[in-house]
All heavy atoms as a GROMACS GRO file, in nm:
protein
  561
    1ASP      N    1  -0.103  -1.706  -6.459
    1ASP     CA    2  -0.069  -1.644  -6.585
    1ASP      C    3  -0.035  -1.758  -6.683
    1ASP      O    4   0.018  -1.726  -6.795
    1ASP     CB    5   0.048  -1.555  -6.559
    1ASP     CG    6   0.078  -1.467  -6.681
    1ASP    OD1    7   0.153  -1.519  -6.766
    1ASP    OD2    8   0.042  -1.357  -6.680
    2THR      N    9  -0.044  -1.883  -6.644
    2THR     CA   10  -0.007  -1.991  -6.730
    2THR      C   11  -0.095  -2.006  -6.862
    2THR      O   12  -0.052  -2.052  -6.961
    2THR     CB   13  -0.016  -2.125  -6.662
    2THR    OG1   14  -0.142  -2.141  -6.617
    2THR    CG2   15   0.092  -2.133  -6.556
    3VAL      N   16  -0.217  -1.959  -6.862
    3VAL     CA   17  -0.303  -1.959  -6.967
    3VAL      C   18  -0.244  -1.884  -7.086
    3VAL      O   19  -0.246  -1.925  -7.195
    3VAL     CB   20  -0.450  -1.926  -6.930
    3VAL    CG1   21  -0.541  -1.911  -7.055
    3VAL    CG2   22  -0.504  -2.010  -6.826
    4SER      N   23  -0.214  -1.756  -7.050
    4SER     CA   24  -0.156  -1.667  -7.165
    4SER      C   25  -0.028  -1.725  -7.218
    4SER      O   26   0.002  -1.700  -7.336
    4SER     CB   27  -0.139  -1.532  -7.114
    4SER     OG   28  -0.041  -1.523  -7.007
    5ARG      N   29   0.055  -1.792  -7.139
    5ARG     CA   30   0.168  -1.848  -7.186
    5ARG      C   31   0.150  -1.985  -7.267
    5ARG      O   32   0.254  -2.030  -7.336
    5ARG     CB   33   0.268  -1.871  -7.083
    5ARG     CG   34   0.316  -1.741  -7.003
    5ARG     CD   35   0.409  -1.772  -6.889
    5ARG     NE   36   0.425  -1.655  -6.810
    5ARG     CZ   37   0.501  -1.555  -6.835
    5ARG    NH1   38   0.568  -1.556  -6.951
    5ARG    NH2   39   0.511  -1.448  -6.752
    6GLU      N   40   0.039  -2.030  -7.273
    6GLU     CA   41   0.015  -2.153  -7.345
    6GLU      C   42   0.048  -2.145  -7.492
    6GLU      O   43   0.083  -2.241  -7.555
    6GLU     CB   44  -0.144  -2.191  -7.314
    6GLU     CG   45  -0.179  -2.330  -7.378
    6GLU     CD   46  -0.107  -2.446  -7.307
    6GLU    OE1   47  -0.067  -2.447  -7.188
    6GLU    OE2   48  -0.106  -2.555  -7.377
    7VAL      N   49   0.028  -2.025  -7.548
    7VAL     CA   50   0.059  -2.007  -7.696
    7VAL      C   51   0.208  -2.039  -7.723
    7VAL      O   52   0.238  -2.081  -7.838
    7VAL     CB   53   0.016  -1.875  -7.749
    7VAL    CG1   54  -0.120  -1.848  -7.729
    7VAL    CG2   55   0.096  -1.769  -7.672
    8LEU      N   56   0.302  -2.029  -7.624
    8LEU     CA   57   0.438  -2.045  -7.654
    8LEU      C   58   0.463  -2.191  -7.673
    8LEU      O   59   0.575  -2.240  -7.717
    8LEU     CB   60   0.510  -1.995  -7.526
    8LEU     CG   61   0.503  -1.840  -7.500
    8LEU    CD1   62   0.579  -1.809  -7.381
    8LEU    CD2   63   0.549  -1.758  -7.628
    9ARG      N   64   0.386  -2.284  -7.646
    9ARG     CA   65   0.393  -2.430  -7.645
    9ARG      C   66   0.366  -2.477  -7.791
    9ARG      O   67   0.396  -2.594  -7.818
    9ARG     CB   68   0.316  -2.506  -7.546
    9ARG     CG   69   0.342  -2.470  -7.403
    9ARG     CD   70   0.244  -2.540  -7.317
    9ARG     NE   71   0.258  -2.494  -7.185
    9ARG     CZ   72   0.295  -2.586  -7.082
    9ARG    NH1   73   0.308  -2.706  -7.101
    9ARG    NH2   74   0.304  -2.535  -6.960
   10HIS      N   75   0.305  -2.399  -7.879
   10HIS     CA   76   0.256  -2.448  -8.003
   10HIS      C   77   0.339  -2.370  -8.108
   10HIS      O   78   0.342  -2.254  -8.114
   10HIS     CB   79   0.109  -2.411  -8.022
   10HIS     CG   80   0.013  -2.484  -7.912
   10HIS    ND1   81  -0.012  -2.603  -7.916
   10HIS    CD2   82  -0.029  -2.425  -7.802
   10HIS    CE1   83  -0.089  -2.634  -7.800
   10HIS    NE2   84  -0.104  -2.520  -7.734
   11LYS      N   85   0.390  -2.465  -8.201
   11LYS     CA   86   0.482  -2.416  -8.311
   11LYS      C   87   0.408  -2.314  -8.410
   11LYS      O   88   0.469  -2.229  -8.449
   11LYS     CB   89   0.547  -2.530  -8.377
   11LYS     CG   90   0.629  -2.607  -8.303
   11LYS     CD   91   0.767  -2.536  -8.280
   11LYS     CE   92   0.860  -2.619  -8.199
   11LYS     NZ   93   0.973  -2.551  -8.163
   12GLN      N   94   0.279  -2.347  -8.422
   12GLN     CA   95   0.205  -2.266  -8.525
   12GLN      C   96   0.195  -2.119  -8.483
   12GLN      O   97   0.161  -2.026  -8.565
   12GLN     CB   98   0.056  -2.319  -8.552
   12GLN     CG   99  -0.028  -2.304  -8.442
   12GLN     CD  100  -0.046  -2.431  -8.356
   12GLN    OE1  101   0.043  -2.507  -8.354
   12GLN    NE2  102  -0.172  -2.455  -8.308
   13PHE      N  103   0.215  -2.082  -8.347
   13PHE     CA  104   0.212  -1.947  -8.307
   13PHE      C  105   0.348  -1.883  -8.294
   13PHE      O  106   0.362  -1.763  -8.259
   13PHE     CB  107   0.146  -1.945  -8.164
   13PHE     CG  108   0.002  -1.988  -8.175
   13PHE    CD1  109  -0.042  -2.094  -8.100
   13PHE    CD2  110  -0.092  -1.912  -8.246
   13PHE    CE1  111  -0.176  -2.142  -8.102
   13PHE    CE2  112  -0.223  -1.962  -8.249
   13PHE     CZ  113  -0.262  -2.061  -8.185
   14GLU      N  114   0.451  -1.962  -8.321
   14GLU     CA  115   0.590  -1.912  -8.313
   14GLU      C  116   0.615  -1.789  -8.396
   14GLU      O  117   0.588  -1.797  -8.521
   14GLU     CB  118   0.684  -2.026  -8.342
   14GLU     CG  119   0.838  -1.988  -8.304
   14GLU     CD  120   0.918  -2.112  -8.332
   14GLU    OE1  121   0.888  -2.221  -8.298
   14GLU    OE2  122   1.035  -2.088  -8.374
   15GLY      N  123   0.652  -1.680  -8.349
   15GLY     CA  124   0.676  -1.562  -8.421
   15GLY      C  125   0.552  -1.474  -8.442
   15GLY      O  126   0.554  -1.376  -8.517
   16LYS      N  127   0.435  -1.527  -8.415
   16LYS     CA  128   0.310  -1.460  -8.433
   16LYS      C  129   0.253  -1.394  -8.314
   16LYS      O  130   0.165  -1.308  -8.320
   16LYS     CB  131   0.208  -1.556  -8.500
   16LYS     CG  132   0.253  -1.607  -8.630
   16LYS     CD  133   0.152  -1.706  -8.684
   16LYS     CE  134   0.205  -1.762  -8.807
   16LYS     NZ  135   0.112  -1.872  -8.859
   17VAL      N  136   0.298  -1.436  -8.194
   17VAL     CA  137   0.244  -1.395  -8.072
   17VAL      C  138   0.361  -1.337  -7.980
   17VAL      O  139   0.453  -1.405  -7.970
   17VAL     CB  140   0.169  -1.512  -7.990
   17VAL    CG1  141   0.114  -1.452  -7.859
   17VAL    CG2  142   0.058  -1.561  -8.073
   18ARG      N  143   0.333  -1.218  -7.927
   18ARG     CA  144   0.443  -1.154  -7.851
   18ARG      C  145   0.370  -1.126  -7.707
   18ARG      O  146   0.263  -1.055  -7.711
   18ARG     CB  147   0.493  -1.025  -7.906
   18ARG     CG  148   0.604  -0.976  -7.824
   18ARG     CD  149   0.653  -0.847  -7.890
   18ARG     NE  150   0.553  -0.746  -7.877
   18ARG     CZ  151   0.570  -0.615  -7.921
   18ARG    NH1  152   0.695  -0.581  -7.968
   18ARG    NH2  153   0.473  -0.538  -7.906
   19LEU      N  154   0.419  -1.167  -7.606
   19LEU     CA  155   0.368  -1.147  -7.473
   19LEU      C  156   0.436  -1.028  -7.409
   19LEU      O  157   0.562  -1.026  -7.394
   19LEU     CB  158   0.381  -1.270  -7.380
   19LEU     CG  159   0.298  -1.389  -7.433
   19LEU    CD1  160   0.328  -1.510  -7.334
   19LEU    CD2  161   0.148  -1.357  -7.448
   20THR      N  162   0.366  -0.918  -7.372
   20THR     CA  163   0.427  -0.814  -7.307
   20THR      C  164   0.336  -0.776  -7.179
   20THR      O  165   0.219  -0.828  -7.161
   20THR     CB  166   0.433  -0.700  -7.397
   20THR    OG1  167   0.314  -0.655  -7.435
   20THR    CG2  168   0.526  -0.730  -7.511
   21ARG      N  169   0.389  -0.686  -7.101
   21ARG     CA  170   0.316  -0.637  -6.981
   21ARG      C  171   0.277  -0.480  -7.012
   21ARG      O  172   0.351  -0.418  -7.058
   21ARG     CB  173   0.396  -0.651  -6.863
   21ARG     CG  174   0.428  -0.788  -6.824
   21ARG     CD  175   0.513  -0.795  -6.689
   21ARG     NE  176   0.551  -0.930  -6.672
   21ARG     CZ  177   0.514  -0.995  -6.563
   21ARG    NH1  178   0.437  -0.936  -6.460
   21ARG    NH2  179   0.552  -1.122  -6.538
   22VAL      N  180   0.153  -0.456  -6.961
   22VAL     CA  181   0.115  -0.320  -6.962
   22VAL      C  182   0.103  -0.289  -6.815
   22VAL      O  183   0.025  -0.339  -6.742
   22VAL     CB  184  -0.023  -0.296  -7.030
   22VAL    CG1  185  -0.063  -0.152  -7.027
   22VAL    CG2  186   0.001  -0.341  -7.181
   23ARG      N  187   0.197  -0.191  -6.760
   23ARG     CA  188   0.200  -0.175  -6.616
   23ARG      C  189   0.080  -0.117  -6.553
   23ARG      O  190   0.048  -0.140  -6.438
   23ARG     CB  191   0.317  -0.088  -6.587
   23ARG     CG  192   0.446  -0.154  -6.622
   23ARG     CD  193   0.575  -0.072  -6.579
   23ARG     NE  194   0.693  -0.126  -6.621
   23ARG     CZ  195   0.761  -0.219  -6.539
   23ARG    NH1  196   0.706  -0.268  -6.437
   23ARG    NH2  197   0.874  -0.270  -6.594
   24ASP      N  198  -0.002  -0.032  -6.625
   24ASP     CA  199  -0.113   0.021  -6.562
   24ASP      C  200  -0.245  -0.037  -6.598
   24ASP      O  201  -0.350   0.022  -6.594
   24ASP     CB  202  -0.117   0.176  -6.595
   24ASP     CG  203  -0.134   0.209  -6.743
   24ASP    OD1  204  -0.116   0.116  -6.815
   24ASP    OD2  205  -0.159   0.321  -6.772
   25HIS      N  206  -0.249  -0.166  -6.625
   25HIS     CA  207  -0.363  -0.231  -6.665
   25HIS      C  208  -0.382  -0.359  -6.589
   25HIS      O  209  -0.277  -0.424  -6.537
   25HIS     CB  210  -0.371  -0.284  -6.811
   25HIS     CG  211  -0.391  -0.163  -6.909
   25HIS    ND1  212  -0.304  -0.067  -6.928
   25HIS    CD2  213  -0.496  -0.130  -6.983
   25HIS    CE1  214  -0.340   0.020  -7.018
   25HIS    NE2  215  -0.465  -0.016  -7.048
   26PHE      N  216  -0.505  -0.404  -6.547
   26PHE     CA  217  -0.533  -0.521  -6.484
   26PHE      C  218  -0.629  -0.597  -6.562
   26PHE      O  219  -0.726  -0.547  -6.610
   26PHE     CB  220  -0.592  -0.500  -6.336
   26PHE     CG  221  -0.491  -0.417  -6.256
   26PHE    CD1  222  -0.496  -0.285  -6.243
   26PHE    CD2  223  -0.405  -0.495  -6.178
   26PHE    CE1  224  -0.405  -0.219  -6.166
   26PHE    CE2  225  -0.314  -0.429  -6.101
   26PHE     CZ  226  -0.306  -0.294  -6.091
   27ILE      N  227  -0.609  -0.723  -6.567
   27ILE     CA  228  -0.707  -0.813  -6.639
   27ILE      C  229  -0.761  -0.913  -6.526
   27ILE      O  230  -0.682  -0.978  -6.464
   27ILE     CB  231  -0.651  -0.903  -6.742
   27ILE    CG1  232  -0.600  -0.792  -6.857
   27ILE    CG2  233  -0.751  -1.002  -6.822
   27ILE    CD1  234  -0.515  -0.856  -6.964
   28PHE      N  235  -0.893  -0.916  -6.511
   28PHE     CA  236  -0.941  -1.012  -6.402
   28PHE      C  237  -1.087  -1.057  -6.445
   28PHE      O  238  -1.142  -0.999  -6.529
   28PHE     CB  239  -0.936  -0.947  -6.254
   28PHE     CG  240  -1.027  -0.814  -6.256
   28PHE    CD1  241  -1.156  -0.828  -6.221
   28PHE    CD2  242  -0.965  -0.701  -6.291
   28PHE    CE1  243  -1.226  -0.708  -6.212
   28PHE    CE2  244  -1.033  -0.585  -6.276
   28PHE     CZ  245  -1.166  -0.587  -6.247
   29ASN      N  246  -1.118  -1.163  -6.385
   29ASN     CA  247  -1.259  -1.223  -6.417
   29ASN      C  248  -1.344  -1.187  -6.295
   29ASN      O  249  -1.303  -1.201  -6.190
   29ASN     CB  250  -1.252  -1.377  -6.443
   29ASN     CG  251  -1.163  -1.412  -6.562
   29ASN    OD1  252  -1.179  -1.345  -6.663
   29ASN    ND2  253  -1.092  -1.512  -6.555
   30VAL      N  254  -1.468  -1.175  -6.339
   30VAL     CA  255  -1.570  -1.150  -6.232
   30VAL      C  256  -1.678  -1.252  -6.248
   30VAL      O  257  -1.734  -1.272  -6.353
   30VAL     CB  258  -1.637  -1.009  -6.240
   30VAL    CG1  259  -1.746  -0.997  -6.141
   30VAL    CG2  260  -1.531  -0.902  -6.224
   31GLU      N  261  -1.698  -1.334  -6.152
   31GLU     CA  262  -1.795  -1.432  -6.140
   31GLU      C  263  -1.913  -1.396  -6.057
   31GLU      O  264  -1.893  -1.343  -5.947
   31GLU     CB  265  -1.753  -1.571  -6.104
   31GLU     CG  266  -1.639  -1.626  -6.204
   31GLU     CD  267  -1.587  -1.759  -6.165
   31GLU    OE1  268  -1.657  -1.829  -6.077
   31GLU    OE2  269  -1.482  -1.791  -6.219
   32SER      N  270  -2.040  -1.422  -6.092
   32SER     CA  271  -2.160  -1.383  -6.014
   32SER      C  272  -2.252  -1.506  -6.013
   32SER      O  273  -2.251  -1.574  -6.108
   32SER     CB  274  -2.209  -1.253  -6.080
   32SER     OG  275  -2.346  -1.227  -6.007
   33THR      N  276  -2.320  -1.504  -5.909
   33THR     CA  277  -2.426  -1.616  -5.909
   33THR      C  278  -2.558  -1.576  -5.992
   33THR      O  279  -2.646  -1.657  -5.999
   33THR     CB  280  -2.476  -1.642  -5.757
   33THR    OG1  281  -2.527  -1.530  -5.712
   33THR    CG2  282  -2.359  -1.686  -5.679
   34GLY      N  283  -2.554  -1.457  -6.041
   34GLY     CA  284  -2.665  -1.412  -6.118
   34GLY      C  285  -2.759  -1.308  -6.046
   34GLY      O  286  -2.831  -1.244  -6.108
   35ILE      N  287  -2.747  -1.306  -5.922
   35ILE     CA  288  -2.839  -1.211  -5.842
   35ILE      C  289  -2.784  -1.068  -5.867
   35ILE      O  290  -2.867  -0.987  -5.891
   35ILE     CB  291  -2.818  -1.238  -5.687
   35ILE    CG1  292  -2.881  -1.376  -5.658
   35ILE    CG2  293  -2.889  -1.134  -5.610
   35ILE    CD1  294  -2.858  -1.428  -5.520
   36ILE      N  295  -2.656  -1.058  -5.880
   36ILE     CA  296  -2.597  -0.915  -5.915
   36ILE      C  297  -2.518  -0.936  -6.043
   36ILE      O  298  -2.433  -1.030  -6.054
   36ILE     CB  299  -2.505  -0.866  -5.801
   36ILE    CG1  300  -2.585  -0.857  -5.672
   36ILE    CG2  301  -2.445  -0.735  -5.844
   36ILE    CD1  302  -2.493  -0.818  -5.547
   37SER      N  303  -2.545  -0.852  -6.144
   37SER     CA  304  -2.474  -0.850  -6.270
   37SER      C  305  -2.318  -0.836  -6.243
   37SER      O  306  -2.293  -0.762  -6.150
   37SER     CB  307  -2.526  -0.759  -6.371
   37SER     OG  308  -2.489  -0.627  -6.331
   38PRO      N  309  -2.229  -0.893  -6.321
   38PRO     CA  310  -2.102  -0.870  -6.297
   38PRO      C  311  -2.063  -0.709  -6.304
   38PRO      O  312  -1.969  -0.658  -6.227
   38PRO     CB  313  -2.015  -0.933  -6.414
   38PRO     CG  314  -2.117  -1.052  -6.452
   38PRO     CD  315  -2.256  -0.988  -6.422
   39GLU      N  316  -2.118  -0.631  -6.400
   39GLU     CA  317  -2.097  -0.488  -6.405
   39GLU      C  318  -2.132  -0.420  -6.283
   39GLU      O  319  -2.055  -0.339  -6.232
   39GLU     CB  320  -2.180  -0.434  -6.532
   39GLU     CG  321  -2.133  -0.480  -6.655
   39GLU     CD  322  -2.202  -0.615  -6.688
   39GLU    OE1  323  -2.292  -0.667  -6.629
   39GLU    OE2  324  -2.161  -0.677  -6.807
   40ASP      N  325  -2.253  -0.466  -6.215
   40ASP     CA  326  -2.292  -0.396  -6.095
   40ASP      C  327  -2.198  -0.439  -5.980
   40ASP      O  328  -2.161  -0.356  -5.886
   40ASP     CB  329  -2.431  -0.434  -6.055
   40ASP     CG  330  -2.531  -0.351  -6.146
   40ASP    OD1  331  -2.498  -0.253  -6.206
   40ASP    OD2  332  -2.656  -0.402  -6.153
   41LEU      N  333  -2.164  -0.551  -5.990
   41LEU     CA  334  -2.072  -0.624  -5.881
   41LEU      C  335  -1.933  -0.540  -5.878
   41LEU      O  336  -1.894  -0.493  -5.766
   41LEU     CB  337  -2.049  -0.770  -5.905
   41LEU     CG  338  -1.981  -0.845  -5.790
   41LEU    CD1  339  -2.077  -0.845  -5.666
   41LEU    CD2  340  -1.970  -0.987  -5.846
   42VAL      N  341  -1.879  -0.522  -6.002
   42VAL     CA  342  -1.757  -0.438  -6.003
   42VAL      C  343  -1.773  -0.306  -5.947
   42VAL      O  344  -1.692  -0.244  -5.878
   42VAL     CB  345  -1.699  -0.443  -6.150
   42VAL    CG1  346  -1.572  -0.346  -6.165
   42VAL    CG2  347  -1.654  -0.580  -6.176
   43ALA      N  348  -1.874  -0.234  -5.990
   43ALA     CA  349  -1.908  -0.101  -5.951
   43ALA      C  350  -1.926  -0.087  -5.799
   43ALA      O  351  -1.867   0.002  -5.739
   43ALA     CB  352  -2.041  -0.046  -6.017
   44GLN      N  353  -1.991  -0.179  -5.744
   44GLN     CA  354  -2.007  -0.184  -5.599
   44GLN      C  355  -1.875  -0.216  -5.528
   44GLN      O  356  -1.843  -0.154  -5.428
   44GLN     CB  357  -2.113  -0.292  -5.545
   44GLN     CG  358  -2.250  -0.264  -5.590
   44GLN     CD  359  -2.350  -0.373  -5.550
   44GLN    OE1  360  -2.315  -0.461  -5.470
   44GLN    NE2  361  -2.464  -0.366  -5.610
   45ALA      N  362  -1.788  -0.301  -5.582
   45ALA     CA  363  -1.662  -0.339  -5.521
   45ALA      C  364  -1.575  -0.209  -5.533
   45ALA      O  365  -1.495  -0.180  -5.438
   45ALA     CB  366  -1.595  -0.448  -5.593
   46LEU      N  367  -1.580  -0.138  -5.643
   46LEU     CA  368  -1.494  -0.010  -5.645
   46LEU      C  369  -1.539   0.088  -5.556
   46LEU      O  370  -1.456   0.173  -5.499
   46LEU     CB  371  -1.504   0.043  -5.790
   46LEU     CG  372  -1.428  -0.060  -5.892
   46LEU    CD1  373  -1.451   0.005  -6.035
   46LEU    CD2  374  -1.278  -0.053  -5.865
   47ASP      N  375  -1.669   0.095  -5.528
   47ASP     CA  376  -1.724   0.194  -5.418
   47ASP      C  377  -1.662   0.160  -5.283
   47ASP      O  378  -1.608   0.252  -5.219
   47ASP     CB  379  -1.881   0.193  -5.423
   47ASP     CG  380  -1.951   0.257  -5.531
   47ASP    OD1  381  -1.874   0.342  -5.608
   47ASP    OD2  382  -2.058   0.237  -5.559
   48VAL      N  383  -1.666   0.032  -5.258
   48VAL     CA  384  -1.609  -0.014  -5.120
   48VAL      C  385  -1.460   0.016  -5.126
   48VAL      O  386  -1.407   0.068  -5.020
   48VAL     CB  387  -1.638  -0.162  -5.094
   48VAL    CG1  388  -1.560  -0.215  -4.982
   48VAL    CG2  389  -1.789  -0.195  -5.092
   49LEU      N  390  -1.392  -0.010  -5.227
   49LEU     CA  391  -1.241   0.014  -5.239
   49LEU      C  392  -1.210   0.158  -5.218
   49LEU      O  393  -1.118   0.193  -5.144
   49LEU     CB  394  -1.189  -0.047  -5.368
   49LEU     CG  395  -1.032  -0.023  -5.390
   49LEU    CD1  396  -0.958  -0.089  -5.278
   49LEU    CD2  397  -0.994  -0.064  -5.531
   50MET      N  398  -1.287   0.255  -5.287
   50MET     CA  399  -1.265   0.388  -5.267
   50MET      C  400  -1.289   0.437  -5.123
   50MET      O  401  -1.221   0.524  -5.070
   50MET     CB  402  -1.347   0.470  -5.368
   50MET     CG  403  -1.307   0.461  -5.511
   50MET     SD  404  -1.383   0.566  -5.635
   50MET     CE  405  -1.549   0.513  -5.639
   51GLU      N  406  -1.393   0.385  -5.056
   51GLU     CA  407  -1.421   0.411  -4.921
   51GLU      C  408  -1.305   0.375  -4.827
   51GLU      O  409  -1.265   0.447  -4.738
   51GLU     CB  410  -1.549   0.350  -4.876
   51GLU     CG  411  -1.674   0.410  -4.926
   51GLU     CD  412  -1.802   0.329  -4.876
   51GLU    OE1  413  -1.796   0.252  -4.774
   51GLU    OE2  414  -1.902   0.334  -4.951
   52LYS      N  415  -1.257   0.252  -4.855
   52LYS     CA  416  -1.146   0.210  -4.771
   52LYS      C  417  -1.010   0.293  -4.798
   52LYS      O  418  -0.936   0.316  -4.712
   52LYS     CB  419  -1.114   0.054  -4.807
   52LYS     CG  420  -1.221  -0.027  -4.756
   52LYS     CD  421  -1.195  -0.173  -4.768
   52LYS     CE  422  -1.302  -0.259  -4.704
   52LYS     NZ  423  -1.260  -0.398  -4.687
   53CYS      N  424  -0.998   0.339  -4.917
   53CYS     CA  425  -0.878   0.424  -4.955
   53CYS      C  426  -0.903   0.557  -4.886
   53CYS      O  427  -0.794   0.607  -4.831
   53CYS     CB  428  -0.873   0.451  -5.107
   53CYS     SG  429  -0.805   0.299  -5.192
   54ASP      N  430  -1.014   0.615  -4.876
   54ASP     CA  431  -1.032   0.739  -4.812
   54ASP      C  432  -1.014   0.720  -4.656
   54ASP      O  433  -0.951   0.804  -4.599
   54ASP     CB  434  -1.181   0.784  -4.834
   54ASP     CG  435  -1.216   0.834  -4.972
   54ASP    OD1  436  -1.117   0.873  -5.035
   54ASP    OD2  437  -1.343   0.846  -5.006
   55ILE      N  438  -1.048   0.608  -4.600
   55ILE     CA  439  -1.026   0.585  -4.460
   55ILE      C  440  -0.873   0.572  -4.435
   55ILE      O  441  -0.820   0.634  -4.338
   55ILE     CB  442  -1.096   0.452  -4.413
   55ILE    CG1  443  -1.253   0.478  -4.407
   55ILE    CG2  444  -1.048   0.408  -4.271
   55ILE    CD1  445  -1.329   0.348  -4.397
   56ALA      N  446  -0.802   0.503  -4.521
   56ALA     CA  447  -0.654   0.491  -4.513
   56ALA      C  448  -0.595   0.625  -4.526
   56ALA      O  449  -0.494   0.661  -4.452
   56ALA     CB  450  -0.605   0.386  -4.605
   57LYS      N  451  -0.636   0.701  -4.624
   57LYS     CA  452  -0.573   0.836  -4.646
   57LYS      C  453  -0.600   0.919  -4.532
   57LYS      O  454  -0.503   0.997  -4.486
   57LYS     CB  455  -0.638   0.891  -4.762
   57LYS     CG  456  -0.570   1.027  -4.813
   57LYS     CD  457  -0.642   1.082  -4.938
   57LYS     CE  458  -0.596   1.201  -4.985
   57LYS     NZ  459  -0.666   1.265  -5.102
   58SER      N  460  -0.712   0.925  -4.464
   58SER     CA  461  -0.744   1.000  -4.353
   58SER      C  462  -0.657   0.962  -4.238
   58SER      O  463  -0.605   1.045  -4.162
   58SER     CB  464  -0.895   0.994  -4.317
   58SER     OG  465  -0.916   1.069  -4.208
   59ALA      N  466  -0.640   0.826  -4.210
   59ALA     CA  467  -0.553   0.782  -4.100
   59ALA      C  468  -0.414   0.812  -4.119
   59ALA      O  469  -0.350   0.859  -4.033
   59ALA     CB  470  -0.573   0.637  -4.098
   60LEU      N  471  -0.364   0.818  -4.250
   60LEU     CA  472  -0.224   0.859  -4.275
   60LEU      C  473  -0.207   1.005  -4.247
   60LEU      O  474  -0.105   1.038  -4.197
   60LEU     CB  475  -0.193   0.813  -4.418
   60LEU     CG  476  -0.050   0.851  -4.457
   60LEU    CD1  477   0.052   0.766  -4.376
   60LEU    CD2  478  -0.034   0.813  -4.609
   61THR      N  479  -0.302   1.081  -4.284
   61THR     CA  480  -0.295   1.232  -4.272
   61THR      C  481  -0.294   1.247  -4.117
   61THR      O  482  -0.206   1.342  -4.074
   61THR     CB  483  -0.417   1.301  -4.333
   61THR    OG1  484  -0.410   1.273  -4.468
   61THR    CG2  485  -0.409   1.454  -4.315
   62LYS      N  486  -0.379   1.192  -4.039
   62LYS     CA  487  -0.371   1.215  -3.888
   62LYS      C  488  -0.247   1.171  -3.829
   62LYS      O  489  -0.189   1.239  -3.744
   62LYS     CB  490  -0.492   1.133  -3.837
   62LYS     CG  491  -0.630   1.200  -3.856
   62LYS     CD  492  -0.740   1.123  -3.791
   62LYS     CE  493  -0.876   1.174  -3.837
   62LYS     NZ  494  -0.983   1.098  -3.775
   63ALA      N  495  -0.194   1.057  -3.871
   63ALA     CA  496  -0.068   1.014  -3.819
   63ALA      C  497   0.050   1.099  -3.853
   63ALA      O  498   0.142   1.133  -3.774
   63ALA     CB  499  -0.045   0.862  -3.876
   64THR      N  500   0.049   1.150  -3.975
   64THR     CA  501   0.153   1.243  -4.020
   64THR      C  502   0.137   1.377  -3.948
   64THR      O  503   0.249   1.426  -3.894
   64THR     CB  504   0.138   1.260  -4.166
   64THR    OG1  505   0.149   1.144  -4.241
   64THR    CG2  506   0.255   1.364  -4.219
   65GLN      N  507   0.023   1.430  -3.926
   65GLN     CA  508   0.008   1.543  -3.855
   65GLN      C  509   0.049   1.530  -3.697
   65GLN      O  510   0.113   1.624  -3.639
   65GLN     CB  511  -0.138   1.590  -3.859
   65GLN     CG  512  -0.175   1.655  -3.993
   65GLN     CD  513  -0.323   1.678  -4.003
   65GLN    OE1  514  -0.403   1.644  -3.923
   65GLN    NE2  515  -0.355   1.754  -4.103
   66ALA      N  516   0.006   1.426  -3.646
   66ALA     CA  517   0.044   1.397  -3.502
   66ALA      C  518   0.201   1.389  -3.491
   66ALA      O  519   0.253   1.437  -3.390
   66ALA     CB  520  -0.015   1.263  -3.458
   67GLU      N  521   0.266   1.322  -3.581
   67GLU     CA  522   0.417   1.314  -3.583
   67GLU      C  523   0.476   1.454  -3.596
   67GLU      O  524   0.576   1.474  -3.523
   67GLU     CB  525   0.465   1.217  -3.696
   67GLU     CG  526   0.607   1.180  -3.699
   67GLU     CD  527   0.643   1.096  -3.808
   67GLU    OE1  528   0.593   0.970  -3.804
   67GLU    OE2  529   0.715   1.127  -3.897
   68GLU      N  530   0.425   1.533  -3.690
   68GLU     CA  531   0.482   1.665  -3.708
   68GLU      C  532   0.462   1.750  -3.579
   68GLU      O  533   0.549   1.825  -3.541
   68GLU     CB  534   0.410   1.729  -3.824
   68GLU     CG  535   0.454   1.680  -3.955
   68GLU     CD  536   0.380   1.735  -4.072
   68GLU    OE1  537   0.290   1.809  -4.053
   68GLU    OE2  538   0.413   1.694  -4.189
   69GLU      N  539   0.345   1.732  -3.510
   69GLU     CA  540   0.324   1.808  -3.388
   69GLU      C  541   0.418   1.770  -3.280
   69GLU      O  542   0.438   1.839  -3.195
   69GLU     CB  543   0.171   1.800  -3.352
   69GLU     CG  544   0.080   1.870  -3.438
   69GLU     CD  545  -0.074   1.845  -3.407
   69GLU    OE1  546  -0.088   1.766  -3.315
   69GLU    OE2  547  -0.160   1.881  -3.480
   70ALA      N  548   0.451   1.631  -3.279
   70ALA     CA  549   0.539   1.585  -3.176
   70ALA      C  550   0.682   1.633  -3.181
   70ALA      O  551   0.755   1.638  -3.090
   70ALA     CB  552   0.535   1.437  -3.169
   71GLU      N  553   0.711   1.671  -3.305
   71GLU     CA  554   0.852   1.725  -3.334
   71GLU      C  555   0.866   1.857  -3.280
   71GLU      O  556   0.896   1.936  -3.234
   71GLU     CB  557   0.885   1.712  -3.478
   71GLU     CG  558   0.894   1.576  -3.531
   71GLU     CD  559   0.919   1.563  -3.676
   71GLU    OE1  560   0.920   1.666  -3.746
   71GLU    OE2  561   0.932   1.450  -3.725
   0.00000   0.00000   0.00000
């Protein structure tokens, strides 16, 4: 995050730049070797992430149900 704070070091930006956080936003860079476009790479990565979330959700549901049955 040091790049965004770099503006604070320069007097010409004093009072002109305000740094804040947006809690539900993420800023990140995607680098590709060119075989897969960055847009396709992000789409594929999100598909994998959603699959992993589904697996985790299913495992949590099973664990919760097993715990409830044991009580």
